[in-house]
NUMARSE-7684 format. One line per 10 residues: number of its first residue (from 1); for each residue x, y, z of N, C-alpha, C, O. Coordinates in steps of 0.02 Angstrom, whole numbers, plus 50000, padded with zeros to 5 digits. Atoms other than C-alpha are relative to their C-alpha. Example, Ala and Ser with C-alpha at 12.3 -4.5 7.8 and 13.67 -1.06 7.14 Angstrom:
BEGIN
1 = 50045/49941/50000/50615/49775/50390/50045/50060/50000/50097/50059/50033 | 49958/49941/49997/50684/49947/50357/49961/50055/50037/49986/50110/50045
***
This chain:
BEGIN
1 = 50051/49982/50050/51036/49394/50194/50023/49984/49929/49999/50015/49881 | 49972/50015/50066/51131/49315/50049/49949/49967/49955/49957/49968/49894 | 50050/50033/50041/50977/49219/49991/49940/50046/49984/49893/50025/49951 | 50057/49955/50008/50864/49371/49991/49983/50012/49927/49926/50006/49907 | 50013/49983/50070/50885/49416/49807/49977/49939/49961/49940/49946/49912 | 50024/50062/50032/50860/49234/49755/49926/49991/50012/49888/49976/49966 | 50071/50006/49983/50694/49229/49847/49960/50055/49967/49905/50044/49943 | 50034/49943/50030/50649/49402/49783/49985/49986/49926/49929/49997/49903 | 50010/50013/50072/50674/49353/49600/49950/49943/49989/49910/49946/49943 | 50047/50056/50005/50579/49190/49627/49929/50024/50013/49882/50005/49978
11 = 50067/49975/49984/50432/49282/49706/49974/50046/49946/49914/50045/49932 | 50022/49957/50055/50427/49411/49567/49974/49958/49942/49923/49973/49912 | 50022/50044/50054/50416/49271/49439/49933/49966/50019/49889/49958/49977 | 50063/50032/49979/50280/49186/49543/49941/50048/49994/49887/50028/49972 | 50054/49950/50006/50178/49347/49549/49982/50012/49927/49923/50021/49911 | 50013/49988/50071/50197/49371/49363/49962/49943/49967/49928/49952/49917 | 50037/50057/50026/50126/49196/49333/49936/49986/50040/49901/49937/50027 | 50059/50009/49958/49988/49217/49462/49941/50038/49969/49946/50099/49960 | 50057/49966/50031/49816/49256/49384/49974/50059/50041/49951/50109/50014 | 50026/49946/49958/49767/49363/49534/50039/50065/49990/50012/50120/50000
21 = 49960/49941/50014/49909/49482/49490/49970/50039/49942/49966/50101/49944 | 50028/49967/50060/49832/49519/49321/49929/50024/50012/49908/50074/49984 | 50066/49977/49979/49658/49530/49396/50007/50067/50036/49970/50114/50023 | 49988/49938/49963/49725/49662/49516/50022/50056/49953/50000/50113/49960 | 49974/49949/50046/49817/49753/49375/49945/50028/49956/49940/50089/49947 | 50054/49977/50044/49666/49759/49259/49949/50042/50038/49929/50095/50015 | 50047/49962/49960/49547/49814/49396/50028/50067/50021/49994/50118/50020 | 49967/49938/49978/49672/49943/49457/50002/50051/49944/49982/50109/49954 | 49994/49953/50055/49705/50022/49287/49932/50023/49975/49924/50081/49956 | 50068/49980/50021/49520/50020/49241/49971/50051/50048/49942/50101/50027
31 = 50026/49954/49950/49473/50104/49404/50035/50067/49997/50002/50120/49998 | 49963/49937/50001/49612/50234/49397/49987/50038/49935/49986/50100/49935 | 50018/49966/50062/49571/50270/49215/49932/50033/50004/49923/50088/49979 | 50067/49972/49990/49389/50297/49261/50004/50063/50045/49973/50114/50030 | 49992/49942/49955/49441/50413/49404/50032/50059/49963/50010/50116/49970 | 49964/49948/50036/49561/50509/49292/49955/50034/49948/49957/50095/49940 | 50046/49972/50049/49429/50531/49157/49949/50045/50034/49932/50098/50008 | 50048/49960/49963/49305/50595/49286/50030/50066/50022/49996/50118/50021 | 49966/49938/49979/49431/50722/49350/50006/50048/49942/49992/50108/49949 | 49992/49958/50059/49466/50787/49175/49933/50029/49978/49928/50086/49956
41 = 50066/49976/50018/49280/50798/49140/49977/50057/50045/49951/50107/50021 | 50018/49947/49953/49251/50900/49297/50042/50063/49989/50018/50119/49995 | 49953/49944/50010/49403/51008/49260/49983/50039/49936/49993/50100/49933 | 50016/49967/50064/49344/51045/49082/49935/50040/50004/49925/50087/49966 | 50063/49965/49994/49172/51102/49140/50005/50063/50040/49969/50112/50027 | 49993/49941/49956/49227/51225/49273/50069/50001/50030/50098/49949/50042 | 49934/49995/49968/49389/51291/49347/50000/49968/50069/49951/49974/50106 | 49994/50034/49935/49449/51191/49497/50060/50029/50037/50112/50044/50008 | 49944/49974/49960/49557/51252/49640/50055/49949/50009/50114/49966/50013 | 49951/50054/49990/49642/51084/49662/50028/49977/49933/49989/49964/49887
51 = 49971/50026/50063/49765/51030/49525/49976/49929/49986/49963/49891/50032 | 50023/50068/50017/49712/50873/49429/50042/49945/50033/50016/49894/50054 | 49957/50051/49971/49863/50778/49495/49983/49988/50073/49981/49930/50096 | 50017/50008/49930/49815/50813/49676/49933/49966/50008/49924/49924/50053 | 50066/50033/49997/49634/50762/49643/50006/49926/49984/49969/49885/50011 | 49991/50069/50021/49695/50602/49562/50020/49955/50058/49998/49898/50063 | 49975/50040/49945/49782/50543/49720/49954/50000/50061/49964/49960/50107 | 50044/49997/49943/49641/50589/49839/49960/49936/50010/49937/49921/50065 | 50037/50063/49996/49554/50424/49800/50047/49940/49999/50027/49886/49978 | 49950/50055/50000/49712/50319/49821/49976/49940/50040/49995/49884/50024
61 = 50020/50052/49954/49627/50218/49958/49955/49947/49967/49953/49889/49989 | 50044/50049/50033/49502/50136/49840/50039/49943/49969/50024/49885/49985 | 49962/50057/50027/49628/50035/49738/50043/49965/50053/50056/49905/50047 | 49958/50031/49948/49735/50005/49893/49961/49945/50036/49990/49893/50054 | 50040/50048/49963/49592/49913/49977/49995/49932/49966/49992/49881/50000 | 50004/50066/50032/49583/49778/49843/50067/49978/49971/50079/49918/49964 | 49937/50018/50032/49757/49786/49765/50048/49968/50050/50079/49917/50034 | 49953/50028/49951/49859/49754/49923/49980/49930/50021/50023/49886/50022 | 50018/50069/49982/49757/49602/49980/50012/49950/49943/50035/49894/49955 | 49989/50045/50056/49765/49527/49804/50074/49984/49990/50092/49928/49970
71 = 49928/50010/50010/49953/49549/49797/50033/49960/50056/50084/49927/50044 | 49966/50028/49942/49992/49483/49971/49966/49940/50031/49998/49903/50068 | 50036/50051/49962/49857/49361/50027/50026/49930/49989/50017/49886/50031 | 49976/50067/50015/49940/49213/49944/50072/49987/50022/50093/49930/50028 | 49927/50006/49993/50123/49248/49986/50022/49951/50054/50068/49912/50043 | 49981/50045/49945/50133/49155/50153/49944/49950/50017/49958/49893/50035 | 50056/50044/49982/49959/49084/50182/49998/49938/49956/49989/49882/49982 | 50003/50057/50046/49963/48973/50027/50060/49954/50011/50054/49893/50005 | 49940/50041/49988/50141/48916/50065/49989/49955/50062/50008/49897/50062 | 50013/50039/49940/50086/48859/50239/49947/49947/49987/49952/49891/50012
81 = 50053/50049/50014/49929/48775/50173/50026/49940/49961/50005/49883/49974 | 49973/50055/50041/50027/48673/50046/50058/49965/50034/50080/49911/50011 | 49943/50031/49965/50168/48636/50169/50067/50015/49969/50118/49988/49991 | 49937/49984/50033/50300/48710/50055/50043/50049/50041/50103/50052/50032 | 49961/49953/49959/50349/48843/50182/50046/49963/50047/50104/49982/50055 | 49958/50040/49955/50412/48713/50305/50059/49969/49962/50115/49967/49987 | 49947/50029/50040/50510/48629/50165/50052/50052/49982/50112/50038/49984 | 49954/49946/50018/50586/48795/50111/50045/50018/50058/50104/50031/50049 | 49961/49979/49942/50642/48836/50287/50047/49945/50026/50087/49958/50071 | 49951/50051/49982/50733/48670/50303/50065/50010/49961/50116/49980/49979
91 = 49940/49982/50038/50857/48739/50175/50036/50056/50037/50009/50083/50085 | 49963/49946/49966/50991/48866/50226/49971/50069/49985/50007/50115/49963 | 50035/49937/50010/50863/49006/50214/49965/50018/50065/49931/49977/50095 | 50031/49979/49937/50805/49107/50363/49929/50024/49988/49910/50040/49932 | 50069/49976/50005/50627/49156/50400/49998/50073/49978/49955/50093/49940 | 49997/49929/50019/50676/49339/50384/50010/50008/49925/49978/50051/49894 | 49987/49996/50072/50742/49311/50208/49937/49983/49960/49922/50015/49910 | 50061/50019/50034/50581/49224/50157/49948/50056/50003/49919/50075/49952 | 50051/49947/49991/50467/49359/50229/50020/50063/49962/49978/50093/49928 | 49978/49939/50034/50572/49503/50162/49999/49991/49924/49984/50039/49888
101 = 50003/50013/50072/50585/49422/49991/49930/50006/49972/49919/50036/49920 | 50070/49996/50021/50397/49404/49978/49974/50071/50005/49936/50094/49962 | 50020/49930/49993/50371/49580/50043/50029/50042/49943/49993/50082/49913 | 49968/49961/50053/50496/49651/49918/49968/49990/49933/49959/50038/49895 | 50032/50014/50065/50413/49565/49770/49932/50034/49995/49916/50065/49944 | 50066/49969/50001/50239/49625/49818/50006/50076/49997/49968/50109/49962 | 49991/49927/49999/50302/49802/49852/50022/50026/49931/49998/50078/49908 | 49977/49979/50066/50393/49814/49684/49943/49998/49949/49938/50041/49906 | 50057/50004/50046/50237/49757/49592/49950/50055/50016/49918/50083/49971 | 50044/49945/49979/50135/49882/49693/50024/50066/49969/49984/50104/49943
111 = 49972/49939/50029/50252/50021/49636/49993/50000/49924/49979/50052/49894 | 50005/50004/50073/50248/49959/49456/49929/50017/49977/49919/50050/49926 | 50069/49986/50018/50058/49966/49452/49986/50075/50005/49956/50105/49960 | 50011/49928/49992/50053/50143/49520/50041/50039/49949/50018/50089/49923 | 49959/49965/50048/50197/50194/49407/49970/50000/49931/49980/50047/49893 | 50032/50002/50066/50097/50139/49255/49948/50055/49991/49933/50073/49934 | 50050/49947/50007/49968/50273/49294/50031/50066/49978/49996/50112/49958 | 49968/49939/50025/50097/50405/49249/49986/50008/49926/49988/50064/49900 | 50018/49996/50070/50051/50362/49070/49939/50043/49987/49934/50076/49935 | 50059/49957/50007/49883/50448/49098/50021/50073/49995/49998/50110/49951
121 = 49978/49930/49999/49970/50611/49139/50043/50017/49939/50040/50072/49912 | 49957/49989/50058/50097/50591/48998/49958/50009/49937/49973/50053/49896 | 50044/49994/50058/49960/50564/48868/49963/50066/50001/49956/50100/49950 | 50035/49936/49993/49864/50713/48935/50045/50058/49981/50023/50104/49946 | 49954/49946/50015/50016/50824/48925/50017/50003/49925/50029/50056/49898 | 49984/50003/50072/50049/50766/48746/49945/50032/49958/49957/50068/49911 | 50057/49976/50040/49875/50806/48683/49971/50065/50026/49934/50099/49990 | 50023/49937/49973/49839/50953/48797/50057/50032/50038/50058/50032/50100 | 49940/49972/49968/50005/51041/48830/49986/50064/50038/50011/50118/50020 | 50018/49943/49958/49934/51156/48962/50030/49988/50069/50018/49936/50099
131 = 49968/50011/49935/50036/51180/49122/49951/49990/50057/49969/49964/50110 | 50050/50010/49947/49875/51180/49222/49986/49925/50010/49969/49904/50066 | 50018/50071/49997/49849/50995/49182/50055/49956/50028/50041/49901/50052 | 49944/50042/49977/50021/50931/49230/50045/50042/50046/50098/50066/50025 | 49962/49964/49949/50082/51016/49388/50049/49951/50031/50029/49904/50065 | 49950/50048/49978/50245/50930/49429/50003/49993/50076/50019/49939/50102 | 49997/50003/49927/50237/50974/49615/49953/49948/50031/49976/49901/50064 | 50046/50050/49974/50077/50880/49662/50010/49930/49972/49999/49881/50006 | 49990/50065/50032/50120/50742/49539/50057/49962/50034/50049/49903/50052 | 49943/50032/49968/50291/50704/49613/49986/49986/50073/50004/49933/50099
141 = 50018/50010/49929/50227/50728/49791/49952/49942/50009/49958/49904/50057 | 50049/50055/49996/50082/50609/49758/50033/49932/49991/50019/49885/50028 | 49966/50064/50011/50193/50472/49689/50048/49984/50057/50058/49926/50074 | 49956/50012/49943/50315/50495/49832/49959/49974/50060/49982/49930/50096 | 50044/50024/49946/50171/50473/49955/49981/49928/49988/49980/49887/50034 | 50018/50069/50017/50118/50315/49863/50057/49953/50017/50046/49899/50045 | 49942/50043/49987/50295/50245/49876/50013/49991/50075/50027/49936/50098 | 49986/50003/49929/50317/50287/50060/49945/49964/50038/49958/49919/50078 | 50056/50032/49964/50144/50238/50122/49992/49927/49979/49969/49886/50019 | 50005/50069/50023/50150/50080/50016/50042/49952/50041/50026/49893/50046
151 = 49960/50043/49957/50287/50013/50129/49958/49971/50056/49961/49911/50069 | 50042/50023/49945/50164/50003/50273/49942/49959/49975/49926/49907/50005 | 50059/50036/50025/50014/49948/50170/50017/49929/49979/49981/49882/49997 | 49980/50066/50023/50105/49803/50089/50024/49957/50058/50010/49897/50060 | 49977/50037/49941/50188/49753/50253/49941/49973/50040/49944/49918/50067 | 50059/50024/49965/50016/49741/50334/49968/49941/49963/49943/49895/49994 | 50026/50056/50038/49960/49629/50192/50041/49937/50011/50012/49882/50016 | 49956/50057/49987/50110/49515/50219/49987/49973/50070/49984/49912/50080 | 50015/50021/49931/50074/49512/50406/49935/49960/50003/49931/49909/50037 | 50064/50036/50001/49893/49460/50371/50009/49930/49972/49979/49882/49996
161 = 49988/50065/50031/49955/49319/50260/50039/49953/50045/50033/49892/50041 | 49960/50040/49954/50076/49261/50394/49959/49971/50058/49982/49925/50092 | 50040/50020/49942/49936/49239/50520/49951/49943/49986/49918/49920/50032 | 50051/50050/50016/49831/49110/50428/50023/49956/49942/50070/49972/49906 | 49987/50044/50056/49833/48965/50306/49952/50013/49942/49961/49986/49887 | 50052/49988/50050/49683/49032/50209/50012/50065/49963/50021/50118/49994 | 49992/49940/50039/49703/49155/50067/49943/50049/50012/49953/50109/50019 | 50058/49957/49992/49527/49221/50088/50000/50035/50067/49984/50094/50072 | 49996/49970/49933/49549/49249/50274/50055/50054/50002/50046/50107/50031 | 49946/49951/50003/49715/49337/50241/49978/50063/49963/49995/50118/49984
171 = 50024/49942/50037/49631/49449/50112/49952/50042/50040/49956/50104/50039 | 50048/49964/49958/49490/49495/50230/50035/50036/50057/50020/50093/50073 | 49962/49971/49944/49611/49525/50374/50039/50061/49976/50042/50112/50010 | 49961/49945/50028/49720/49635/50263/49954/50060/49985/49971/50117/50002 | 50048/49947/50015/49569/49735/50202/49977/50035/50064/49972/50096/50066 | 50024/49971/49937/49509/49759/50381/50052/50046/50031/50035/50101/50054 | 49946/49959/49971/49677/49825/50442/50009/50065/49960/50018/50118/49988 | 49991/49941/50042/49693/49944/50293/49941/50048/50010/49950/50108/50013 | 50059/49958/49991/49515/50006/50316/50003/50036/50067/49989/50096/50072 | 49995/49969/49934/49542/50036/50502/50053/50054/50001/50043/50107/50032
181 = 49946/49952/50001/49706/50127/50469/49983/50063/49961/49995/50119/49984 | 50012/49943/50045/49648/50238/50326/49934/50036/50015/49932/50096/50023 | 50066/49971/49991/49462/50265/50352/49982/50007/50074/49957/50059/50096 | 50017/49997/49928/49441/50221/50536/50035/50055/50036/50005/50089/50078 | 49963/49946/49967/49577/50340/50590/49972/50068/49984/49973/50113/50027 | 50029/49935/50020/49494/50481/50494/49938/50016/50041/49930/50073/50064 | 50061/49988/49961/49328/50459/50584/50014/50002/50075/49978/50035/50112 | 49982/49998/49929/49412/50430/50751/50019/50071/50022/50006/50090/50078 | 49980/49932/49983/49481/50607/50744/49940/50045/50011/49947/50098/50041 | 50061/49959/49992/49301/50673/50738/49961/49983/50063/49910/50015/50077
191 = 50034/50019/49938/49251/50588/50901/50006/50057/50050/50061/50077/50069 | 50000/49941/49957/49201/50730/51016/50030/49986/50069/50057/50031/50101 | 49974/50016/49933/49252/50638/51176/50076/50009/50003/50104/50018/50057 | 49927/49991/50000/49434/50654/51122/50020/50072/50012/50079/50087/50023 | 49985/49930/49988/49421/50842/51144/50008/50016/50074/50026/50073/50092 | 49991/49989/49928/49425/50820/51332/50074/50012/50015/50118/49983/49983 | 49931/49981/49983/49580/50893/51414/50043/49939/50016/50102/49936/49998 | 49961/50059/49980/49633/50724/51485/50020/49957/49940/50071/49922/49941 | 49987/50041/50060/49626/50644/51312/50035/50040/49945/50040/50017/49888 | 49968/49958/50052/49716/50785/51223/50062/49967/49969/50072/49973/49909
201 = 49944/50035/50032/49876/50681/51199/49977/49947/49950/50009/49938/49898 | 50028/50050/50046/49771/50544/51119/49975/50035/49936/49987/50011/49881 | 50025/49961/50057/49686/50674/51008/50057/50023/49955/50053/50019/49894 | 49942/49976/50039/49855/50744/50955/50031/49943/49961/50050/49952/49903 | 49971/50058/50034/49920/50570/50913/49956/49978/49941/49982/49964/49887 | 50046/50021/50054/49765/50525/50812/50004/50049/49942/50004/50028/49884 | 49995/49949/50054/49776/50689/50715/50065/49993/49961/50066/50003/49901 | 49935/50006/50033/49959/50659/50678/50004/49939/49955/50047/49936/49910 | 49999/50062/50039/49920/50487/50604/49947/49999/49946/49929/49945/49921 | 50050/49996/50053/49790/50548/50479/50031/49990/49932/50071/50032/49909
211 = 49971/50017/50065/49834/50467/50313/49983/50053/49948/50026/50072/49908 | 50020/49951/50050/49735/50593/50212/50037/50066/50009/50051/50101/49961 | 49961/49940/49987/49826/50737/50296/50071/49991/49974/50101/50038/49948 | 49933/50014/50026/49991/50655/50252/50001/50009/49924/50047/50038/49896 | 50005/49993/50073/49935/50645/50070/49997/50073/49980/50031/50094/49933 | 50005/49928/50016/49887/50828/50069/50067/50035/50008/50085/50078/49968 | 49935/49969/49989/50055/50877/50141/50048/49982/49943/50083/50025/49918 | 49955/50022/50053/50150/50774/50012/49984/50035/49934/50030/50057/49900 | 50018/49970/50063/50052/50844/49865/50010/50076/50000/50012/50107/49947 | 49985/49929/49995/50085/51020/49929/50075/50013/50009/50097/50069/50021
221 = 49928/49992/49996/50272/50987/49937/50027/50001/50071/50085/50019/50081 | 49978/50000/49930/50279/50970/50127/50018/49928/50020/49973/49887/50030 | 49977/50068/49982/50384/50816/50170/50021/50001/50073/50075/50024/50091 | 49988/50002/49928/50373/50790/50357/50036/49934/50017/50010/49880/50003 | 49962/50060/49983/50506/50669/50420/49964/49956/50051/49975/49896/50054 | 50038/50039/49952/50388/50616/50560/49951/49954/49965/49939/49898/49987 | 50046/50042/50039/50265/50551/50432/50037/49943/49966/50014/49886/49966 | 49959/50053/50031/50401/50457/50338/50021/49949/50053/50019/49889/50040 | 49981/50044/49946/50460/50386/50504/49943/49954/50020/49954/49895/50036 | 50059/50040/49982/50283/50326/50542/49991/49942/49952/49980/49885/49973
231 = 50010/50054/50049/50269/50227/50380/50057/49950/50001/50046/49889/49996 | 49942/50045/50001/50445/50156/50387/50000/49956/50062/50007/49895/50057 | 50000/50039/49938/50436/50103/50570/49939/49953/50003/49944/49897/50027 | 50059/50042/50002/50259/50037/50545/50012/49938/49957/49992/49883/49975 | 49985/50056/50045/50319/49930/50400/50050/49952/50033/50042/49891/50028 | 49950/50042/49966/50469/49867/50500/49967/49958/50054/49980/49898/50059 | 50034/50038/49947/50359/49818/50647/49954/49946/49971/49952/49890/49997 | 50044/50050/50031/50233/49731/50534/50040/49941/49973/50018/49884/49978 | 49958/50054/50027/50373/49631/50452/50031/49959/50057/50037/49898/50051 | 49974/50037/49942/50449/49586/50621/49947/49953/50028/49961/49895/50043
241 = 50055/50042/49975/50280/49523/50681/49984/49944/49951/49964/49889/49971 | 50011/50052/50050/50262/49428/50518/50051/49944/50009/50033/49885/50007 | 49947/50050/49989/50429/49340/50547/49986/49960/50063/49991/49899/50062 | 50015/50035/49937/50383/49300/50727/49939/49956/49992/49936/49901/50020 | 50061/50039/50010/50211/49241/50672/50014/49936/49961/49987/49883/49979 | 49982/50060/50039/50283/49121/50542/50037/49950/50043/50022/49891/50041 | 49961/50046/49958/50407/49050/50666/49957/49968/50054/49965/49910/50070 | 50045/50027/49949/50272/49030/50799/49954/49946/49970/49942/49895/50002 | 50043/50049/50033/50158/48939/50677/50038/49936/49984/50011/49881/49989 | 49959/50059/50016/50301/48823/50627/50012/49958/50063/50011/49897/50061
251 = 49988/50035/49937/50335/48781/50809/49938/49962/50023/49942/49910/50054 | 50062/50032/49981/50152/48739/50834/49984/49941/49955/49940/49900/49969 | 50012/50056/50046/50163/48620/50687/49949/50017/49949/49933/49976/49906
***
């Protein structure tokens, strides 16, 4: 893995010069600013049981749906379309180093975008120094959830990009997987047929994989190692399949 950091730095520079990165950043900050303003407006009109920080992260899935595809759809699909991936792999660089380098760059930028939203809370605390508005528990738990869950979300985006030569197809595939994981899983738990005794193990598994429940636990200070294990192992599997997918595509020519 000696070439990993070289590829990582190159990919970070590529993302910083990629217009889609700035499109994603502007849309993300505009959306999160709108959400944050709405929360404060609701909080100022009537007392709320949920802290503003916890409410802020409840809509995390909206920016994830467009931000992850924009950050990852080009990383491998465009390289394969232009033929530069094959050229890169003829050098003393392994497929794993290439995939992990691209994943690392996208993940660091993902964290940087979310980290920038801390400025909203800092400005609020400066102009309204009320402990009700800046509860450190939900805030730290929310950002920790973002960091942990982002491993899996970004890895799925990389996997989608590894499966095709088209950026648009990779973006749609990434969006579909994220939607199925976050929203589809939530509605699957409400399917009444899963309440049957024979399907109780399936019901238990589906309930344990509820992303929104994980978020609620994190923002309440409950860090379940099983949830962390789910995101980490899911990311590892997605990256392994990405590596295998790239190698299989290369063998097919």
